[in-house]
VOGU-3710 file (C-alpha; in Angstrom, 3 decimals, decimal comma):
1> mrilpipypd> 108,698/-65,841/120,958  107,245/-67,119/117,686  104,881/-70,102/117,837  104,948/-73,047/115,420  101,751/-73,785/113,491  99,667/-76,615/114,932  100,524/-79,886/113,146  97,905/-81,313/110,820  96,901/-85,006/111,048  99,811/-87,298/110,115
11> eliysviary> 102,049/-84,311/109,297  105,809/-84,589/109,563  107,608/-82,291/112,020  109,804/-81,416/109,032  106,657/-80,095/107,316  105,540/-78,128/110,400  108,871/-76,283/110,549  108,778/-75,671/106,790  105,266/-74,150/107,081  106,529/-71,942/109,922
21> gvhfgrtspk> 109,122/-70,481/107,556  106,387/-69,736/104,996  103,992/-68,209/107,543  106,583/-65,823/108,985  108,474/-65,134/105,766  111,711/-66,653/107,047  113,564/-67,376/103,813  116,892/-68,124/105,475  117,291/-71,722/106,786  119,674/-70,477/109,480
31> ailddifsdr> 117,095/-67,938/110,687  114,513/-70,716/111,104  116,996/-72,811/113,115  117,784/-69,801/115,302  114,091/-69,136/115,981  113,130/-72,705/116,895  116,266/-74,447/118,163  118,734/-71,620/118,876  121,220/-73,879/117,134  122,376/-73,554/113,529
41> kiiatidlpn> 123,807/-77,070/113,350  120,434/-78,843/113,346  119,939/-81,022/110,260  116,526/-81,065/108,580  115,675/-84,735/109,240  112,635/-86,365/107,660  112,132/-89,579/109,645  113,397/-89,187/113,232  114,175/-85,539/114,058  115,625/-84,806/117,478
51> qlskvsnqlp> 115,225/-81,799/119,808  111,507/-82,629/120,177  111,445/-80,838/123,536  112,215/-77,533/121,784  109,571/-78,230/119,146  107,052/-79,006/121,894  107,887/-75,750/123,674  107,257/-73,783/120,468  103,727/-75,180/120,066  100,684/-73,545/121,729
61> altdysetnl> 100,597/-74,224/125,468  97,016/-75,531/125,550  97,676/-78,308/123,036  98,714/-81,838/123,980  101,979/-82,083/122,082  104,436/-83,662/124,470  107,683/-85,146/123,176  106,205/-88,670/123,220  103,052/-87,493/121,464  105,101/-85,809/118,741
71> aykhtffpiy> 107,301/-88,885/118,316  104,332/-91,240/117,841  102,089/-88,971/115,755  104,520/-86,945/113,639  107,699/-89,021/113,149  108,556/-92,517/111,881  109,099/-93,806/115,426  105,935/-96,026/115,494  107,176/-98,184/112,599  110,431/-98,993/114,444
81> apftlesrkh> 109,333/-99,086/118,104  107,436/-102,435/118,113  110,408/-104,282/116,643  113,113/-103,177/119,073  113,637/-103,926/122,753  111,459/-102,113/125,276  114,439/-100,657/127,142  116,004/-99,460/123,901  112,716/-97,912/122,813  112,509/-95,751/125,958
91> kclkllsnrs> 116,142/-94,734/125,584  115,468/-93,651/121,995  112,519/-91,534/123,116  114,762/-89,705/125,575  117,360/-89,126/122,876  114,738/-87,783/120,455  113,681/-85,242/123,065  117,199/-83,805/123,186  120,161/-83,737/120,829  120,790/-87,316/119,693
101> qgsvhlmlgi> 123,435/-86,605/116,986  122,317/-89,631/114,953  122,516/-92,153/117,804  118,806/-93,030/117,462  119,345/-94,182/113,876  122,206/-96,369/115,097  120,264/-97,846/118,023  117,254/-98,728/115,870  119,451/-100,259/113,165  118,400/-97,751/110,498
111> sasrvnknit> 121,942/-96,676/109,610  122,992/-100,274/108,844  119,628/-101,449/107,496  119,521/-103,339/104,205  116,251/-101,583/103,315  116,914/-98,920/100,687  115,816/-95,426/101,715  113,784/-92,991/99,657  115,845/-90,496/97,686  113,174/-87,805/97,273
121> lkycpqclde> 110,102/-86,596/99,126  106,916/-88,142/97,717  103,375/-86,788/97,400  99,866/-87,594/96,181  98,541/-84,777/93,911  94,877/-85,447/94,671  95,512/-85,491/98,419  97,283/-82,139/98,060  94,159/-80,722/96,390  92,067/-81,970/99,317
131> qlqqygeyyw> 94,514/-80,395/101,782  94,255/-77,078/99,964  90,452/-77,149/100,154  90,338/-78,183/103,817  93,309/-76,288/105,317  94,180/-73,665/102,712  97,745/-74,998/102,232  99,780/-78,106/101,424  101,774/-80,212/103,872  103,960/-83,331/103,790
141> krswqvtgae> 102,138/-86,399/105,101  104,140/-88,875/107,111  102,797/-92,015/105,414  103,958/-90,756/101,999  107,634/-90,900/102,975  107,886/-94,441/104,413  109,994/-96,759/102,250  107,814/-99,393/100,574  104,542/-97,537/101,214  104,562/-96,145/97,703
151> cclkhgmlid> 100,885/-95,493/97,144  97,892/-93,616/98,431  95,190/-96,213/99,170  92,575/-93,791/97,882  94,137/-92,338/94,726  97,043/-94,470/93,470  100,854/-94,469/93,302  102,805/-91,612/94,876  104,926/-89,240/92,784  108,507/-88,090/93,420
161> sditinsnhr> 108,929/-84,395/94,137  112,032/-82,430/93,108  113,256/-82,231/96,722  116,175/-84,572/97,352  116,584/-86,013/100,842  120,042/-85,487/102,408  121,150/-83,154/99,628  123,659/-80,322/99,969  120,949/-78,216/101,648  121,014/-80,254/104,858
171> hayfaaspeh> 119,714/-77,438/107,059  116,884/-76,258/104,787  113,193/-77,135/105,285  111,213/-77,152/102,029  107,450/-76,705/102,318  105,081/-78,673/100,080  104,039/-76,324/97,278  103,042/-76,395/93,580  106,641/-75,439/92,812  107,942/-78,733/94,187
181> cirmsqakat> 104,819/-80,904/93,702  103,823/-80,769/90,054  100,269/-81,838/89,207  100,603/-85,191/87,401  98,411/-88,173/86,645  98,866/-91,122/88,999  99,332/-94,751/88,101  97,186/-97,424/89,658  98,520/-98,772/92,929  100,438/-102,054/92,625
191> peatavttqv> 99,554/-105,034/94,873  102,918/-104,797/96,666  102,550/-101,072/97,373  98,973/-101,571/98,594  99,952/-104,410/100,931  102,808/-102,454/102,525  100,910/-99,158/102,761  97,964/-100,856/104,486  100,173/-102,268/107,239  102,316/-99,122/107,544
201> nqllsqppic> 99,179/-97,061/108,117  98,202/-99,476/110,888  101,622/-99,066/112,542  101,546/-95,264/112,277  98,091/-95,045/113,862  98,851/-97,461/116,710  99,226/-95,988/120,224  102,331/-96,846/122,301  102,432/-100,517/123,322  104,951/-102,802/125,007
211> sptftqwslf> 107,441/-104,186/122,502  107,841/-107,981/122,259  111,178/-109,471/123,241  113,541/-111,124/120,788  112,715/-114,472/122,393  108,993/-113,958/121,700  109,684/-113,044/118,060  111,847/-116,164/117,674  109,110/-118,363/119,134  106,407/-116,728/116,991
221> ykqmannngy> 108,183/-117,298/113,680  109,033/-120,856/114,625  105,400/-121,582/115,501  104,138/-119,859/112,344  106,434/-121,998/110,176  105,375/-125,202/111,928  101,651/-124,357/111,836  101,813/-123,751/108,073  103,740/-126,908/107,267  107,175/-125,307/106,859
231> gkgeshikhd> 108,732/-126,931/109,911  110,333/-130,331/110,287  111,001/-131,642/113,761  111,689/-129,332/116,680  114,237/-126,992/115,132  114,448/-127,573/111,363  112,824/-125,002/109,064  112,185/-125,558/105,349  113,902/-122,376/104,196  113,780/-123,200/100,492
241> eikqlilnrw> 110,006/-123,644/100,562  109,549/-120,406/102,518  111,721/-118,608/99,978  109,483/-119,861/97,175  106,436/-118,725/99,145  107,898/-115,200/99,370  108,724/-115,133/95,649  105,176/-116,222/94,800  103,846/-113,227/96,735  106,481/-110,551/95,994
251> shrwlkkhgl> 108,196/-109,983/92,666  111,976/-110,282/92,442  112,136/-106,764/91,001  110,267/-105,262/93,960  112,443/-107,100/96,504  115,646/-105,981/94,783  114,444/-102,378/94,570  113,964/-102,226/98,339  117,149/-104,081/99,287  115,411/-107,345/100,238
261> elnnkdtswl> 116,708/-109,521/97,427  116,716/-113,216/98,347  119,715/-115,493/97,942  120,817/-118,955/99,041  123,440/-117,733/101,498  123,231/-118,964/105,054  123,195/-115,318/106,229  120,173/-114,350/104,122  117,748/-112,116/106,032  114,873/-114,519/105,305
271> ktifrkhrks> 116,711/-117,447/106,920  117,851/-115,290/109,842  114,334/-114,116/110,688  113,249/-117,745/111,264  116,182/-118,403/113,594  116,931/-117,119/117,049  116,530/-113,327/116,976  119,672/-111,575/118,143  118,803/-108,245/116,557  115,699/-106,414/115,437
281> fsylehivvl> 114,340/-106,690/111,902  112,782/-103,808/109,993  109,048/-103,251/109,588  109,371/-104,028/105,862  110,991/-107,420/106,449  108,221/-108,364/108,897  105,491/-107,203/106,501  106,974/-109,129/103,562  107,108/-112,395/105,525  103,789/-112,043/107,341
291> ssfhdpdsnn> 101,912/-111,053/104,178  103,260/-114,122/102,412  101,745/-116,398/105,061  98,285/-114,892/104,430  96,104/-115,306/101,382  96,814/-112,354/99,017  93,148/-112,168/98,070  92,218/-111,566/101,707  95,254/-109,489/102,677  93,148/-106,820/104,390
301> nwdickvinq> 91,938/-109,408/106,913  95,248/-109,486/108,729  96,626/-106,632/110,805  100,269/-106,278/111,806  99,279/-104,570/115,060  97,240/-107,639/116,049  100,258/-109,807/115,235  102,449/-107,660/117,511  99,938/-108,033/120,352  99,846/-111,774/119,742
311> vsnlscsttk> 103,648/-111,977/119,906  103,698/-109,924/123,120  101,359/-112,424/124,794  103,487/-115,467/123,975  104,848/-117,163/127,060  108,527/-118,067/127,009  110,169/-120,538/129,358  112,635/-118,836/131,691  114,374/-122,045/132,823  117,959/-122,157/131,651
321> pdektknhid> 119,160/-125,277/129,803  121,844/-125,816/132,474  119,191/-126,024/135,189  117,051/-128,461/133,179  119,959/-130,791/132,505  121,320/-130,656/136,007  118,108/-132,108/137,436  118,425/-135,230/135,263  122,058/-136,193/135,859  123,706/-138,320/138,512
331> iktlkyhqnn> 125,081/-136,042/141,227  127,819/-138,539/142,155  129,036/-138,718/138,551  129,010/-134,944/138,313  131,050/-134,599/141,517  133,521/-137,198/140,266  134,125/-135,283/137,029  134,335/-131,982/138,889  137,083/-133,331/141,153  139,006/-134,720/138,166
341> wkslvskwgv> 138,819/-131,402/136,335  139,836/-129,471/139,440  142,941/-131,609/139,899  143,875/-131,160/136,244  143,404/-127,396/136,298  145,347/-126,938/139,518  148,293/-128,777/137,951  148,335/-127,574/134,330  146,044/-124,548/134,063  142,822/-124,232/132,086
351> kasrhrengg> 144,055/-124,234/128,491  146,674/-126,960/128,887  144,266/-129,213/130,819  141,965/-129,512/127,815  144,760/-131,284/125,916  145,869/-133,704/128,653  144,483/-136,956/130,090  141,069/-136,872/128,438  140,670/-133,251/129,538  138,752/-132,238/126,393
361> alyaylyrnd> 135,943/-134,717/127,010  135,897/-133,789/130,688  135,591/-130,108/129,862  132,758/-130,783/127,383  130,827/-132,878/129,924  131,031/-130,191/132,609  130,197/-127,441/130,124  126,968/-129,244/129,189  125,940/-130,246/132,681  127,230/-127,549/135,068
371> kawllklnes> 128,463/-124,607/133,023  128,220/-122,068/135,870  130,493/-124,136/138,164  133,000/-124,759/135,357  133,369/-121,120/134,347  133,678/-119,969/137,955  136,424/-122,502/138,680  138,303/-121,756/135,451  138,282/-118,054/136,214  140,335/-118,618/139,364
381> yhlpqktinn> 142,963/-120,653/137,476  143,484/-118,436/134,456  147,164/-117,759/133,831  148,201/-114,348/132,514  149,734/-114,498/129,063  152,352/-112,033/127,927  152,457/-111,609/124,178  155,677/-110,242/122,722  155,370/-109,022/119,159  158,624/-109,533/117,317
391> rvnwhkrdrq> 157,253/-109,082/113,823  158,699/-105,561/113,482  162,319/-104,520/113,975  161,543/-101,192/115,650  165,186/-100,178/115,985  165,698/-100,503/112,229  162,425/-98,764/111,442  163,314/-95,937/113,857  166,566/-95,224/112,003  164,858/-95,321/108,590
401> lckqlitksk> 162,091/-92,966/109,628  164,495/-90,566/111,314  166,570/-90,337/108,115  163,409/-89,526/106,134  162,452/-86,809/108,603  165,934/-85,216/108,538  165,919/-85,209/104,731  162,522/-83,543/104,712  163,568/-80,890/107,253  166,617/-79,918/105,152
411> iielklehpq> 164,395/-79,419/102,116  161,911/-77,089/103,815  164,014/-75,355/106,472  164,513/-72,173/104,378  160,928/-71,969/103,092  159,476/-69,087/105,078  156,029/-69,447/103,483  155,546/-73,015/104,700  152,877/-73,976/107,313  153,994/-74,631/110,884
421> ftrnwyltql> 156,359/-77,559/111,208  154,512/-79,484/113,895  154,866/-83,116/114,823  151,602/-83,947/113,062  152,832/-82,232/109,889  156,042/-84,251/109,872  154,053/-87,453/110,490  151,847/-86,784/107,467  154,977/-86,781/105,293  155,562/-90,418/106,207
431> ssssniekhl> 153,657/-93,461/104,983  151,341/-95,100/107,554  151,475/-92,007/109,753  148,660/-93,176/112,038  150,448/-96,454/112,744  153,712/-94,629/113,498  151,978/-92,221/115,843  150,615/-95,129/117,895  154,124/-96,590/118,385  156,191/-93,487/119,070
441> dklplcndff> 157,231/-95,006/122,402  159,272/-97,517/120,367  160,907/-94,826/118,188  163,342/-92,842/120,395  165,261/-91,267/117,478  162,037/-89,930/115,955  161,010/-88,518/119,318  164,373/-86,740/119,621  163,905/-85,315/116,127  160,474/-83,938/117,017
451> qrycettddy> 161,768/-82,287/120,172  164,589/-80,582/118,252  163,008/-79,631/114,933  159,278/-79,126/115,553  158,294/-75,450/115,636  156,704/-73,913/118,695  154,134/-71,147/118,378  156,909/-68,612/119,127  159,060/-69,950/116,306  156,177/-69,999/113,853
461> qirritrsiq> 155,123/-66,403/114,617  158,712/-65,153/114,261  158,979/-66,883/110,867  155,715/-65,316/109,726  156,869/-61,866/110,808  160,188/-62,322/108,971  158,390/-63,447/105,822  155,922/-60,523/105,920  158,779/-57,971/106,230  160,574/-59,613/103,323
471> mlrnelints> 157,452/-59,496/101,141  156,705/-55,850/101,984  160,252/-54,775/101,165  160,177/-56,672/97,868  156,929/-54,895/96,995  158,462/-51,535/98,020  155,709/-50,995/100,582  156,225/-49,145/103,864  157,079/-51,710/106,567  155,128/-50,155/109,389
481> rwrvlrkagl> 154,232/-52,321/112,374  150,554/-52,700/111,521  151,381/-53,700/107,936  153,801/-56,350/109,140  151,252/-57,838/111,532  148,495/-57,725/108,946  150,641/-59,391/106,300  151,642/-62,080/108,817  148,025/-62,731/109,814  148,720/-61,754/113,414
491> seirltnlar> 147,513/-59,153/115,890  148,839/-57,515/119,032  146,580/-59,719/121,116  147,724/-62,992/119,523  151,436/-62,238/119,661  153,431/-64,397/122,060  155,958/-62,741/124,380  158,972/-64,007/122,420  157,503/-62,897/119,074  156,731/-59,459/120,548
501> hfldnvigdi> 160,311/-59,158/121,822  161,595/-60,127/118,357  159,360/-57,525/116,737  160,274/-54,752/119,179  163,998/-55,242/119,759  165,548/-57,459/117,109  164,016/-55,898/113,981  162,680/-52,731/115,530  165,004/-50,577/113,443  163,785/-52,072/110,201
511> ie> 160,140/-51,277/110,904  159,338/-47,624/110,453
//
């Protein structure tokens, strides 16, 4: 068994596999996949590769490269883990160890993220020279490929290589080399790139920690807004002033380039992050907001990892609003309203009761003061509703479709070269075939047509044999049995019993 080279500090797993191909002279991408994964369908993923258990097994036995270790030190997982739920984080780690088939990207919100992804692999020419002196070869560093972290803090802005991410060569691993990484002069790092890269490096170097809950993130952003004078009252946030604060710190061009353009819509990501968190936000959105609340001149004094620890230590009240309210209401009044609602529901049902005898106000009072009791009672009085859809005249549509199918069958019935006339083929000849297929139970004439005119495998093979004999005779070629089968694309093994009987007895005299 071949052994993968030991990963260098902050090296992508993608780069480790690419170096393996160089070390062992494996020029074929499929050969590399066979050696490491025994699976040719693996896609060369940059950020969150799966099958980490197989990668771990291919590394030297005496090294500490468990699946978790690989995920935190050689993938993008550390920049997403602190901002998702703890239970989801552990589930993602398990999926990364095996074959996830893209589910990790869905669970972490990467597939639907507004943050624009890098198109090419990036590199720092001077860092590559240092790698060559220290290790004797180049490799792809993880921090170079993170969206927004567009600079090397030591040398300047990163440069795009000629390797396109998610190109047509999805299974190929390209090693860092002078061929792909041309030696070029670097521009000076911009303030935005420096700010993001500094915090991304902190996230990538952080060991596994417990992720804050959505409730803790909601409380943190609310407190941060209030402490900095951007809050008004208990729940109001001055979104317009926060937006101006962000624009003072980050240029409109930079925000638009990375998919974080600000607008005045109520669903803007900046407004949503200061409300109750119902989903996770990306590392870049957190960095943009948090950096704006710190003095740009002293940006290095704040650390996103310290912020995450601070959020994790926030204490959140676990008392439900229903329980708080219930302790401050008159029990006799509550019982009185409960009895009134119960009598209404028992007589009219839940939905109708809300429109009778002040039922709407009664429902609202109980919902605010004893929601659990209300929902439990309503559940026992729910009436089943039968919905009858009369928007479509299925009898008329059935006749129309059946006429279309019969017309089509008459046109193609003598075409021996045609593909098999299956039900799916006939359905594709109709408009809205998927909708028709879902309602075949309402189309008896169409069902009868399919049973009568759809070809079985026996029928299709017999038609192919007939066509092959006709073609051979037209070409004046000997119609021996093997020629007939070859022309028909069949074999003795694949022949059905009926097709074999047709070949042997019905047209046996024709075949020499």
